C-alpha angles and dihedrals in degrees: 000000000000126000090254093050089049090050094052092046096046093046098048092102102028115109119233092016091117087071095065129080119243093255091058091050094049088050091050092047090052092050093048092043091055091051091045094055089050091050092049097051092043091054093043091050092048091051091054092048093049091045092049094046091047096047103026091236095305092115091059093047088049092053094046090047091054094046089047093052091047091052092050091055097048121080132182142032096316091057094102094047095048092044088052092052092047094050090048092052091051094049097040094097090056088051099053099076093049094046091046092048092048093050094049091048093048093052094046091045096049089051093050094046091049092050089049093048093049093048088048093052094043088050093050089050093052091046091050092049090052093051089053094047112098114241116261114220117217115199093204093063091051091053092052091056 
């Protein structure tokens, strides 16, 4: 997926995104994606720390034991694929919270960045219109000086 395709996909349901150019959308996507990755790994690390503190490492030993037993039983060329799927299924419950937190963060961040970009572009438009307007002279202001 290219950056432009990602921008189109992410901005499908974001209100006000149609006012932005593709370049602005790509820049906003990059900023939101970086934050989403950070949120994902912070939540994942937090889960691992909590799991380790609560179980004293026994949960990780249990997971490793299950995966090792499964790999001992599997033979052949499909061993690595089946082992990867088995490990992913075992660890899926640990990935649900970080994925959900990342998606929620991404959606809220996209909306906030679009709102900010639209406000900045409208502000720039208003300022450029004010610069182009001729100055209106008011005699009452002159008299007060």
